[in-house]
VOVEXDO-320306 format. One record per residue (C-alpha): residue number from 1; residue in one letter; z, x, y. Coordinates in nm, 3 decimals. Each point is the difference from the previous one (the first is absolute). Layout:
<nodes>
<node n="NUM" res="A" pz="Z" px="X" py="Y"/>
...
</nodes>
This chain:
<nodes>
<node n="1" res="M" pz="1.409" px="-0.862" py="-1.210"/>
<node n="2" res="K" pz="-0.191" px="-0.284" py="0.258"/>
<node n="3" res="K" pz="0.161" px="-0.326" py="0.016"/>
<node n="4" res="S" pz="-0.313" px="-0.130" py="-0.227"/>
<node n="5" res="E" pz="0.100" px="0.179" py="-0.252"/>
<node n="6" res="I" pz="0.368" px="-0.087" py="0.002"/>
<node n="7" res="E" pz="-0.102" px="-0.355" py="0.032"/>
<node n="8" res="S" pz="-0.284" px="0.025" py="-0.330"/>
<node n="9" res="Y" pz="0.288" px="0.146" py="-0.222"/>
<node n="10" res="L" pz="0.306" px="-0.255" py="0.138"/>
<node n="11" res="R" pz="-0.268" px="-0.300" py="-0.104"/>
<node n="12" res="E" pz="-0.057" px="0.174" py="-0.342"/>
<node n="13" res="L" pz="0.365" px="0.026" py="-0.073"/>
<node n="14" res="E" pz="0.044" px="-0.373" py="0.125"/>
<node n="15" res="K" pz="-0.272" px="-0.119" py="-0.246"/>
<node n="16" res="I" pz="0.185" px="0.176" py="-0.272"/>
<node n="17" res="D" pz="0.324" px="-0.117" py="0.089"/>
<node n="18" res="K" pz="-0.114" px="-0.366" py="-0.005"/>
<node n="19" res="Q" pz="-0.196" px="0.058" py="-0.355"/>
<node n="20" res="L" pz="0.323" px="0.137" py="-0.147"/>
<node n="21" res="D" pz="0.205" px="-0.280" py="0.108"/>
<node n="22" res="G" pz="-0.229" px="-0.230" py="-0.189"/>
<node n="23" res="C" pz="-0.081" px="0.170" py="-0.327"/>
<node n="24" res="D" pz="0.161" px="0.060" py="-0.347"/>
<node n="25" res="N" pz="0.163" px="0.323" py="-0.080"/>
<node n="26" res="G" pz="-0.317" px="0.082" py="-0.216"/>
<node n="27" res="D" pz="-0.246" px="0.004" py="0.286"/>
<node n="28" res="N" pz="0.265" px="0.211" py="0.205"/>
<node n="29" res="E" pz="-0.096" px="0.310" py="-0.116"/>
<node n="30" res="D" pz="-0.372" px="0.005" py="0.121"/>
<node n="31" res="L" pz="0.160" px="-0.112" py="0.328"/>
<node n="32" res="L" pz="0.253" px="0.300" py="-0.001"/>
<node n="33" res="K" pz="-0.265" px="0.237" py="-0.073"/>
<node n="34" res="E" pz="-0.229" px="-0.118" py="0.302"/>
<node n="35" res="L" pz="0.324" px="0.053" py="0.214"/>
<node n="36" res="N" pz="0.083" px="0.307" py="-0.121"/>
<node n="37" res="H" pz="-0.373" px="0.088" py="0.088"/>
<node n="38" res="I" pz="0.032" px="-0.155" py="0.370"/>
<node n="39" res="L" pz="0.324" px="0.185" py="0.059"/>
<node n="40" res="A" pz="-0.143" px="0.342" py="-0.103"/>
<node n="41" res="D" pz="-0.299" px="-0.030" py="0.226"/>
<node n="42" res="L" pz="0.264" px="-0.087" py="0.268"/>
<node n="43" res="S" pz="0.220" px="0.295" py="-0.053"/>
<node n="44" res="K" pz="-0.333" px="0.211" py="0.013"/>
<node n="45" res="D" pz="-0.082" px="-0.142" py="0.327"/>
<node n="46" res="I" pz="0.317" px="0.031" py="0.130"/>
<node n="47" res="E" pz="0.058" px="0.377" py="-0.110"/>
<node n="48" res="L" pz="-0.344" px="0.067" py="0.155"/>
<node n="49" res="E" pz="0.118" px="-0.148" py="0.322"/>
<node n="50" res="L" pz="0.345" px="0.206" py="0.007"/>
<node n="51" res="S" pz="-0.196" px="0.296" py="-0.057"/>
<node n="52" res="K" pz="-0.258" px="-0.027" py="0.304"/>
<node n="53" res="P" pz="0.040" px="0.210" py="0.336"/>
<node n="54" res="T" pz="0.106" px="-0.163" py="0.245"/>
<node n="55" res="L" pz="-0.139" px="0.129" py="0.364"/>
<node n="56" res="K" pz="0.238" px="-0.146" py="0.278"/>
<node n="57" res="F" pz="-0.172" px="-0.052" py="0.352"/>
<node n="58" res="V" pz="0.098" px="-0.106" py="0.338"/>
<node n="59" res="N" pz="-0.244" px="-0.254" py="0.174"/>
<node n="60" res="R" pz="0.045" px="0.057" py="0.386"/>
<node n="61" res="S" pz="-0.342" px="-0.161" py="0.086"/>
<node n="62" res="D" pz="-0.077" px="-0.361" py="0.043"/>
<node n="63" res="N" pz="-0.281" px="0.056" py="-0.268"/>
<node n="64" res="P" pz="0.010" px="-0.113" py="-0.358"/>
<node n="65" res="D" pz="0.208" px="0.217" py="-0.245"/>
<node n="66" res="P" pz="-0.205" px="0.227" py="-0.225"/>
<node n="67" res="V" pz="-0.090" px="-0.206" py="-0.336"/>
<node n="68" res="F" pz="-0.215" px="0.092" py="-0.298"/>
<node n="69" res="A" pz="-0.291" px="-0.245" py="0.088"/>
<node n="70" res="H" pz="-0.135" px="-0.043" py="-0.344"/>
<node n="71" res="E" pz="0.109" px="0.053" py="-0.362"/>
<node n="72" res="G" pz="-0.038" px="0.388" py="-0.117"/>
<node n="73" res="D" pz="-0.048" px="0.159" py="0.335"/>
<node n="74" res="S" pz="0.170" px="0.349" py="0.047"/>
<node n="75" res="G" pz="-0.012" px="-0.022" py="0.381"/>
<node n="76" res="F" pz="0.141" px="-0.285" py="0.273"/>
<node n="77" res="D" pz="-0.169" px="0.003" py="0.358"/>
<node n="78" res="L" pz="0.188" px="0.158" py="0.312"/>
<node n="79" res="R" pz="-0.105" px="-0.161" py="0.344"/>
<node n="80" res="A" pz="0.010" px="0.120" py="0.336"/>
<node n="81" res="N" pz="0.309" px="-0.101" py="0.210"/>
<node n="82" res="I" pz="-0.133" px="0.034" py="0.346"/>
<node n="83" res="Q" pz="0.064" px="-0.192" py="0.326"/>
<node n="84" res="N" pz="-0.376" px="0.081" py="0.152"/>
<node n="85" res="N" pz="-0.291" px="0.073" py="-0.200"/>
<node n="86" res="V" pz="-0.095" px="0.304" py="-0.059"/>
<node n="87" res="V" pz="-0.355" px="0.185" py="0.033"/>
<node n="88" res="I" pz="-0.103" px="0.275" py="-0.172"/>
<node n="89" res="N" pz="-0.321" px="0.155" py="0.079"/>
<node n="90" res="S" pz="-0.220" px="0.194" py="-0.194"/>
<node n="91" res="G" pz="0.119" px="0.348" py="-0.137"/>
<node n="92" res="Q" pz="0.362" px="-0.133" py="0.150"/>
<node n="93" res="T" pz="0.323" px="0.017" py="-0.190"/>
<node n="94" res="K" pz="0.293" px="-0.237" py="0.062"/>
<node n="95" res="L" pz="0.380" px="-0.036" py="-0.093"/>
<node n="96" res="I" pz="0.048" px="-0.384" py="-0.106"/>
<node n="97" res="P" pz="0.365" px="-0.134" py="-0.076"/>
<node n="98" res="T" pz="0.022" px="-0.258" py="-0.283"/>
<node n="99" res="G" pz="0.389" px="-0.115" py="0.110"/>
<node n="100" res="L" pz="0.092" px="0.096" py="-0.366"/>
<node n="101" res="Y" pz="0.250" px="0.234" py="-0.143"/>
<node n="102" res="F" pz="0.029" px="0.125" py="-0.359"/>
<node n="103" res="E" pz="0.281" px="0.081" py="-0.229"/>
<node n="104" res="V" pz="-0.170" px="0.201" py="-0.256"/>
<node n="105" res="G" pz="0.217" px="0.093" py="-0.343"/>
<node n="106" res="K" pz="0.012" px="0.371" py="-0.094"/>
<node n="107" res="G" pz="-0.299" px="0.024" py="-0.237"/>
<node n="108" res="L" pz="-0.245" px="-0.169" py="0.196"/>
<node n="109" res="E" pz="-0.230" px="0.010" py="0.302"/>
<node n="110" res="V" pz="-0.211" px="-0.281" py="0.200"/>
<node n="111" res="Q" pz="-0.348" px="0.125" py="0.058"/>
<node n="112" res="I" pz="-0.155" px="-0.140" py="0.304"/>
<node n="113" res="R" pz="-0.381" px="-0.045" py="-0.111"/>
<node n="114" res="S" pz="-0.335" px="-0.103" py="0.219"/>
<node n="115" res="R" pz="-0.067" px="-0.355" py="-0.067"/>
<node n="116" res="S" pz="-0.356" px="-0.015" py="-0.154"/>
<node n="117" res="G" pz="-0.108" px="-0.281" py="0.231"/>
<node n="118" res="L" pz="0.029" px="0.163" py="0.325"/>
<node n="119" res="A" pz="-0.092" px="0.353" py="-0.187"/>
<node n="120" res="M" pz="-0.320" px="-0.172" py="-0.122"/>
<node n="121" res="H" pz="-0.099" px="-0.211" py="0.296"/>
<node n="122" res="Y" pz="0.147" px="0.166" py="0.309"/>
<node n="123" res="N" pz="0.033" px="0.368" py="-0.095"/>
<node n="124" res="V" pz="0.383" px="-0.036" py="0.068"/>
<node n="125" res="L" pz="0.205" px="0.213" py="-0.240"/>
<node n="126" res="V" pz="0.357" px="0.082" py="-0.049"/>
<node n="127" res="L" pz="-0.041" px="0.390" py="0.134"/>
<node n="128" res="N" pz="0.240" px="0.142" py="-0.247"/>
<node n="129" res="S" pz="-0.059" px="-0.251" py="-0.273"/>
<node n="130" res="P" pz="0.207" px="-0.010" py="-0.195"/>
<node n="131" res="G" pz="0.293" px="0.033" py="0.227"/>
<node n="132" res="T" pz="0.325" px="0.097" py="-0.177"/>
<node n="133" res="I" pz="0.371" px="-0.196" py="0.072"/>
<node n="134" res="D" pz="0.214" px="0.203" py="-0.171"/>
<node n="135" res="S" pz="0.379" px="-0.121" py="-0.112"/>
<node n="136" res="Q" pz="0.168" px="0.150" py="0.302"/>
<node n="137" res="Y" pz="-0.203" px="-0.166" py="0.311"/>
<node n="138" res="R" pz="0.138" px="-0.307" py="0.150"/>
<node n="139" res="G" pz="-0.212" px="-0.001" py="0.336"/>
<node n="140" res="E" pz="-0.251" px="-0.260" py="0.064"/>
<node n="141" res="I" pz="-0.315" px="0.046" py="-0.227"/>
<node n="142" res="Q" pz="-0.304" px="0.056" py="0.245"/>
<node n="143" res="I" pz="-0.333" px="0.021" py="-0.084"/>
<node n="144" res="I" pz="-0.253" px="0.303" py="0.110"/>
<node n="145" res="L" pz="-0.341" px="-0.206" py="0.056"/>
<node n="146" res="T" pz="-0.318" px="0.179" py="0.067"/>
<node n="147" res="N" pz="-0.340" px="-0.132" py="0.099"/>
<node n="148" res="L" pz="-0.286" px="0.206" py="-0.171"/>
<node n="149" res="G" pz="-0.252" px="-0.310" py="0.091"/>
<node n="150" res="D" pz="-0.223" px="-0.008" py="0.303"/>
<node n="151" res="T" pz="0.134" px="-0.280" py="0.176"/>
<node n="152" res="P" pz="0.392" px="-0.064" py="0.146"/>
<node n="153" res="F" pz="0.222" px="-0.179" py="-0.251"/>
<node n="154" res="V" pz="0.259" px="-0.264" py="0.145"/>
<node n="155" res="I" pz="0.311" px="-0.066" py="-0.176"/>
<node n="156" res="Q" pz="0.234" px="-0.291" py="0.050"/>
<node n="157" res="H" pz="0.340" px="-0.104" py="-0.090"/>
<node n="158" res="G" pz="0.005" px="-0.099" py="-0.332"/>
<node n="159" res="D" pz="-0.308" px="0.156" py="-0.151"/>
<node n="160" res="R" pz="-0.006" px="0.150" py="-0.322"/>
<node n="161" res="I" pz="-0.064" px="0.390" py="0.077"/>
<node n="162" res="A" pz="0.142" px="0.163" py="-0.336"/>
<node n="163" res="Q" pz="0.163" px="-0.016" py="-0.326"/>
<node n="164" res="A" pz="0.260" px="0.127" py="-0.141"/>
<node n="165" res="V" pz="0.050" px="0.121" py="-0.384"/>
<node n="166" res="V" pz="0.348" px="0.073" py="-0.161"/>
<node n="167" res="C" pz="-0.056" px="0.293" py="-0.263"/>
<node n="168" res="P" pz="0.242" px="0.198" py="-0.172"/>
<node n="169" res="V" pz="0.024" px="0.379" py="0.053"/>
<node n="170" res="Y" pz="0.192" px="0.303" py="-0.133"/>
<node n="171" res="G" pz="0.133" px="0.160" py="0.337"/>
<node n="172" res="E" pz="0.353" px="0.122" py="0.113"/>
<node n="173" res="G" pz="0.241" px="-0.029" py="-0.287"/>
<node n="174" res="L" pz="-0.229" px="-0.124" py="-0.291"/>
<node n="175" res="L" pz="-0.238" px="0.297" py="0.000"/>
<node n="176" res="N" pz="0.055" px="0.393" py="-0.048"/>
<node n="177" res="L" pz="-0.215" px="0.254" py="0.169"/>
<node n="178" res="E" pz="0.005" px="0.290" py="-0.223"/>
<node n="179" res="K" pz="-0.179" px="0.369" py="0.132"/>
<node n="180" res="V" pz="-0.204" px="0.166" py="-0.289"/>
<node n="181" res="D" pz="-0.175" px="0.311" py="-0.031"/>
<node n="182" res="D" pz="-0.308" px="-0.174" py="-0.182"/>
<node n="183" res="L" pz="-0.137" px="-0.354" py="-0.086"/>
<node n="184" res="T" pz="-0.064" px="-0.107" py="-0.341"/>
<node n="185" res="E" pz="-0.446" px="0.007" py="-0.061"/>
<node n="186" res="T" pz="-0.202" px="-0.325" py="-0.048"/>
<node n="187" res="K" pz="-0.394" px="-0.012" py="-0.075"/>
<node n="188" res="R" pz="-0.038" px="-0.118" py="0.356"/>
<node n="189" res="N" pz="0.245" px="0.294" py="0.159"/>
<node n="190" res="S" pz="-0.085" px="0.027" py="0.371"/>
<node n="191" res="D" pz="-0.360" px="-0.181" py="0.020"/>
<node n="192" res="G" pz="0.048" px="-0.240" py="0.288"/>
<node n="193" res="F" pz="-0.221" px="-0.184" py="0.194"/>
<node n="194" res="G" pz="-0.337" px="-0.157" py="-0.211"/>
<node n="195" res="S" pz="0.137" px="0.179" py="-0.302"/>
<node n="196" res="T" pz="-0.088" px="-0.326" py="-0.210"/>
<node n="197" res="G" pz="-0.368" px="0.014" py="0.099"/>
<node n="198" res="K" pz="-0.206" px="-0.299" py="0.159"/>
<node n="199" res="S" pz="-0.029" px="-0.200" py="-0.295"/>
</nodes>
């Protein structure tokens, strides 16, 4: 829970407490209903907070820690951790360190994706997008960037070069692989590319 949300609950409880002190027993019933409603909402928010998965990380760079920039964001930015500027020439691919290390929980993966601004304006992409960080990997997060543009692209220390999205996955221990002789048939069956037509 955010600090502002906790403070809001405390203000509401304090207000009801003052009202209870200064009212007759007959008025208490409505205040107690309101109090129960606030406590129920608080319990739901605490339960939601406790059920959230956690991504532990170490930041060995002097860049800011990763954060979600806006409410509702699904990804957070990854920044370059380099001593000198790196130039990626047209058609070239380079590995860029971030100084970040993640401890990914089992049943989750961190996907490394291109930033839309770099892709749109400079044709600079994460080559293996989305790259996958598995739950057993503990090494530094490094970004495979490629320049598909016509001009060299310069990366400076602290530049936002990719984004990370944490996703649930059914990997080892959570999914059974079962070999069978035949698969069930569907209306689509083996129709592949273009099977839904142009419109």
